[in-house]
Backbone as a chain_set.jsonl record, in Angstrom:
{"seq": "MTEPVASCFLCGDLSDRGGWVDLGHKVRATGDLAPLSEGHLLLYYAYHVFSFAYTEPETLDEVKSACRILSSFWMGKGMNALFFEHGPS", "coords": {"N": [[11.066, 8.705, -5.853], [10.556, 6.994, -8.633], [10.706, 7.931, -12.469], [7.042, 8.599, -13.388], [5.37, 5.718, -14.548], [3.216, 5.43, -17.419], [1.464, 3.331, -17.902], [0.988, 2.779, -15.076], [-1.569, 3.148, -12.488], [-0.94, 3.828, -10.449], [0.577, 6.043, -10.04], [-0.73, 8.682, -10.391], [-3.021, 11.085, -10.601], [-4.313, 10.396, -7.558], [-6.672, 11.216, -6.016], [-9.805, 10.426, -6.117], [-9.413, 8.213, -4.901], [-9.664, 9.315, -2.376], [-6.946, 9.999, -2.084], [-3.532, 9.553, -0.974], [-1.325, 7.97, 1.491], [1.44, 8.276, 3.401], [2.769, 5.61, 4.723], [5.587, 5.389, 5.938], [9.368, 6.003, 4.734], [8.714, 4.641, 2.155], [6.824, 3.488, 2.157], [3.767, 3.411, 0.893], [-0.197, 3.918, 1.413], [-3.242, 3.422, -0.126], [-6.976, 4.07, -0.99], [-8.76, 1.389, -2.817], [-9.994, 1.176, -5.868], [-12.315, -0.84, -6.477], [-13.036, -2.414, -3.976], [-12.68, -4.775, -2.02], [-13.808, -5.716, 0.558], [-15.141, -3.95, 3.436], [-13.165, -1.292, 4.168], [-10.754, -1.752, 2.869], [-7.532, -1.47, 1.637], [-4.972, -0.722, -0.323], [-1.19, -1.412, -0.424], [1.329, -0.147, -1.068], [4.563, 0.489, -2.559], [6.42, 3.675, -2.824], [7.979, 3.981, -4.961], [8.749, 2.511, -7.926], [8.352, -1.141, -8.142], [8.956, -4.539, -9.004], [7.553, -6.551, -7.492], [6.469, -7.199, -3.802], [8.05, -9.494, -2.491], [10.304, -8.787, -3.167], [10.872, -6.907, -1.909], [13.458, -5.46, -0.664], [16.182, -5.802, 1.419], [16.792, -3.633, 3.721], [14.348, -2.322, 3.732], [12.31, -3.484, 4.628], [12.219, -3.635, 7.662], [10.032, -1.605, 7.403], [8.273, -1.852, 5.333], [6.827, -4.066, 7.705], [6.59, -1.974, 9.627], [4.325, -0.55, 8.97], [2.504, -2.691, 7.933], [1.97, -3.46, 10.913], [0.923, -0.772, 11.627], [-0.871, -0.559, 10.352], [-2.713, -2.586, 10.742], [-3.287, -2.446, 13.881], [-5.091, -0.035, 13.88], [-7.513, -1.089, 12.678], [-7.866, -3.297, 14.021], [-8.687, -1.926, 16.579], [-11.178, -0.99, 15.68], [-12.253, -3.114, 15.865], [-11.813, -4.626, 14.153], [-10.809, -7.209, 12.07], [-7.474, -7.604, 10.432], [-6.637, -8.388, 7.127], [-3.413, -9.47, 5.311], [-2.307, -9.255, 1.677], [-0.576, -10.78, -1.54], [-1.667, -9.199, -4.495], [-0.222, -9.43, -6.979], [1.786, -8.516, -9.816], [1.679, -5.46, -10.971]], "CA": [[10.886, 7.664, -6.575], [10.802, 6.696, -10.266], [9.591, 8.365, -13.187], [5.778, 7.678, -13.481], [4.762, 4.81, -15.513], [2.093, 5.616, -18.044], [0.316, 2.04, -17.417], [1.086, 2.807, -13.822], [-2.676, 3.742, -12.233], [-0.597, 4.529, -8.813], [1.317, 7.455, -10.325], [-1.05, 10.024, -11.561], [-3.725, 11.551, -9.27], [-4.931, 9.59, -6.646], [-7.671, 12.017, -5.209], [-10.698, 9.87, -6.735], [-9.343, 7.391, -3.846], [-9.068, 10.163, -1.323], [-5.471, 10.593, -1.583], [-2.874, 8.31, -0.496], [-1.042, 8.256, 3.199], [2.577, 7.677, 3.465], [3.302, 5.426, 6.02], [6.924, 5.735, 6.377], [9.804, 6.832, 3.306], [9.11, 4.445, 0.909], [5.537, 2.917, 1.613], [2.046, 4.203, 1.042], [-1.471, 3.115, 1.221], [-4.488, 4.312, -0.989], [-8.2, 2.905, -1.351], [-8.503, 0.432, -4.018], [-11.154, 1.584, -6.792], [-12.781, -1.607, -6.586], [-12.934, -2.442, -2.325], [-13.266, -6.09, -1.705], [-14.219, -5.328, 1.404], [-14.731, -2.042, 3.736], [-11.676, -1.276, 4.728], [-10.045, -2.435, 1.474], [-6.633, -0.784, 0.947], [-3.834, -1.115, -1.615], [-0.226, -1.218, 0.094], [2.204, -0.459, -1.928], [5.678, 1.509, -2.727], [6.752, 4.831, -3.354], [8.61, 3.836, -6.301], [8.443, 1.193, -9.007], [8.965, -2.155, -7.769], [7.629, -6.069, -9.19], [6.489, -7.435, -6.339], [6.402, -6.733, -2.289], [8.5, -10.345, -2.93], [11.588, -8.149, -3.958], [11.663, -5.882, -1.158], [14.914, -4.961, -0.512], [16.49, -6.177, 3.381], [16.585, -2.268, 4.083], [13.257, -1.777, 3.781], [11.523, -5.124, 5.233], [11.442, -3.506, 8.645], [9.672, -0.378, 6.935], [7.375, -2.669, 5.146], [6.384, -4.616, 8.551], [5.678, -1.406, 10.337], [3.232, -0.494, 8.275], [1.906, -3.715, 8.388], [1.385, -3.081, 12.228], [0.124, 0.535, 11.917], [-2.768, -1.003, 9.439], [-3.26, -3.876, 11.853], [-3.866, -1.407, 15.238], [-5.959, 0.6, 12.959], [-8.746, -1.877, 12.128], [-8.362, -4.076, 15.362], [-9.027, -1.425, 17.067], [-12.282, -0.871, 15.066], [-12.83, -4.417, 16.31], [-12.174, -6.052, 12.905], [-9.461, -7.793, 11.548], [-6.79, -7.074, 9.118], [-5.534, -9.521, 6.047], [-2.506, -9.045, 4.311], [-2.162, -10.418, 0.628], [0.025, -9.664, -2.514], [-2.477, -9.607, -5.566], [0.467, -9.674, -7.905], [2.092, -7.464, -9.578], [0.106, -4.249, -11.662]], "C": [[10.967, 7.897, -8.354], [10.032, 7.288, -10.763], [8.259, 7.842, -13.137], [5.915, 6.619, -14.775], [3.343, 4.897, -16.105], [1.112, 4.209, -17.739], [-0.135, 2.346, -15.71], [-0.682, 3.479, -13.028], [-2.072, 4.404, -10.464], [0.301, 5.91, -8.574], [0.632, 8.896, -10.68], [-1.986, 10.357, -9.822], [-4.293, 10.639, -8.779], [-5.884, 10.091, -6.018], [-8.976, 11.264, -5.894], [-10.657, 8.755, -5.552], [-9.311, 7.941, -2.301], [-7.642, 9.965, -0.989], [-4.727, 9.013, -1.144], [-2.327, 8.732, 0.853], [0.33, 7.176, 3.041], [3.246, 6.935, 5.326], [5.168, 4.705, 6.383], [8.073, 6.323, 4.977], [9.237, 6.134, 2.201], [7.556, 3.494, 0.847], [4.46, 3.37, 1.891], [1.358, 3.37, 1.196], [-2.378, 3.822, 0.665], [-5.451, 3.282, -0.493], [-8.463, 2.508, -2.343], [-10.037, 1.479, -5.054], [-12.114, 0.866, -6.98], [-12.704, -2.422, -4.949], [-13.655, -3.97, -2.577], [-14.136, -6.282, -0.957], [-14.178, -3.96, 1.829], [-13.629, -2.362, 4.567], [-10.229, -1.595, 3.786], [-8.754, -0.905, 0.972], [-5.374, -1.342, 0.199], [-2.237, -0.445, -0.713], [0.528, -1.462, -0.883], [3.816, 0.249, -1.424], [5.355, 2.081, -3.013], [7.042, 4.916, -4.644], [8.651, 2.432, -6.775], [8.92, -0.317, -8.896], [7.791, -3.279, -8.536], [6.885, -6.297, -8.43], [6.922, -7.152, -5.079], [7.558, -8.065, -2.26], [9.514, -10.101, -3.132], [11.758, -7.064, -3.15], [13.005, -5.937, -0.056], [14.651, -5.497, 1.688], [16.135, -5.14, 3.963], [15.286, -1.739, 4.43], [11.912, -2.839, 4.273], [11.058, -4.394, 6.637], [10.458, -2.358, 8.094], [8.202, -0.929, 6.687], [6.442, -3.526, 6.531], [5.415, -3.706, 9.475], [4.854, -0.536, 10.331], [1.914, -1.221, 8.362], [1.094, -3.436, 10.109], [0.752, -1.865, 12.636], [-1.243, 0.143, 11.149], [-3.426, -1.634, 10.446], [-4.179, -3.235, 12.838], [-4.799, -1.441, 15.26], [-7.462, 0.179, 13.115], [-9.291, -2.601, 13.352], [-9.115, -3.394, 16.316], [-10.403, -0.419, 17.015], [-12.826, -2.238, 15.324], [-12.871, -5.22, 14.948], [-10.598, -6.471, 12.278], [-8.441, -7.43, 10.182], [-6.077, -8.456, 8.592], [-4.644, -9.068, 5.192], [-2.282, -9.569, 3.159], [-1.306, -9.804, -0.311], [-1.036, -9.975, -3.627], [-1.503, -10.127, -6.664], [0.775, -8.672, -8.801], [1.13, -6.884, -11.019], [1.034, -4.177, -13.18]], "O": [[11.388, 8.848, -9.012], [8.914, 7.503, -10.294], [8.162, 6.648, -12.855], [6.542, 6.856, -15.808], [2.375, 4.514, -15.449], [-0.032, 4.367, -17.312], [-1.255, 2.187, -15.225], [-0.733, 4.688, -13.257], [-2.633, 5.141, -9.653], [0.608, 6.555, -7.571], [1.192, 9.91, -11.099], [-1.779, 10.075, -8.642], [-4.898, 9.893, -9.549], [-6.198, 9.309, -5.121], [-9.255, 12.177, -6.672], [-11.751, 8.333, -5.175], [-9.034, 7.281, -1.299], [-7.208, 9.798, 0.151], [-5.179, 7.872, -1.045], [-2.778, 9.752, 1.376], [0.395, 5.982, 2.751], [3.758, 7.366, 6.36], [5.567, 3.708, 6.984], [7.539, 7.108, 4.193], [9.155, 6.797, 1.167], [7.168, 2.925, -0.174], [4.131, 3.731, 3.021], [1.71, 2.191, 1.204], [-2.37, 5.017, 0.962], [-5.235, 2.215, 0.083], [-8.456, 3.413, -3.177], [-10.802, 2.321, -4.585], [-13.043, 1.396, -7.589], [-11.927, -3.364, -5.108], [-14.732, -4.249, -3.104], [-15.178, -6.849, -1.284], [-13.627, -3.021, 1.253], [-13.306, -3.279, 5.322], [-9.038, -1.623, 4.095], [-8.946, 0.129, 0.332], [-4.993, -2.505, 0.324], [-2.145, 0.745, -0.414], [0.596, -2.508, -1.528], [4.154, 0.466, -0.261], [4.251, 2.027, -3.555], [6.529, 5.725, -5.418], [8.592, 1.419, -6.078], [9.88, -0.665, -9.583], [6.572, -3.186, -8.681], [5.659, -6.285, -8.543], [8.076, -6.728, -5.15], [8.511, -7.469, -1.758], [10.174, -11.106, -3.392], [12.62, -6.234, -3.436], [13.216, -6.419, 1.056], [13.794, -5.526, 2.571], [15.222, -5.266, 4.78], [15.112, -0.858, 5.273], [10.706, -2.649, 4.12], [9.863, -4.404, 6.933], [9.734, -2.306, 9.087], [7.217, -0.694, 7.388], [5.236, -3.597, 6.293], [4.308, -3.974, 9.943], [4.541, 0.192, 11.273], [0.786, -0.825, 8.657], [-0.108, -3.266, 10.314], [0.142, -1.754, 13.699], [-2.387, 0.528, 11.391], [-4.505, -1.303, 10.937], [-5.407, -3.318, 12.822], [-5.57, -2.132, 15.926], [-8.379, 0.878, 13.548], [-10.457, -2.66, 13.743], [-10.051, -3.941, 16.898], [-10.714, 0.49, 17.785], [-13.973, -2.441, 14.928], [-13.636, -6.139, 14.652], [-9.548, -5.834, 12.197], [-8.853, -7.025, 9.095], [-5.348, -9.262, 9.171], [-4.992, -8.283, 4.31], [-1.925, -10.73, 3.359], [-1.098, -8.593, -0.235], [-1.318, -11.172, -3.681], [-1.822, -11.147, -7.276], [0.004, -7.718, -8.689], [0.327, -7.457, -11.755], [0.603, -3.533, -14.137]]}, "num_chains": 1, "name": "protein.A"}
């Protein structure tokens, strides 16, 4: 991981959101401070990147796997999974 960036809310203590979960070597998920709906999670890199659009080809499989893991989890609870990029922070 790169050095923490002072303005990045994902680089600090995430205990107020229940911490974070590794979904691979480079991809993590955490709860949102202001969830839009039940189960709203933030999927993000363990290092700083401008946007998921800049995903390195060698990391794309890990991102796809994370999406499959989360989709299976929510579908098992009878819920739909929706993935979208909010934009760079």
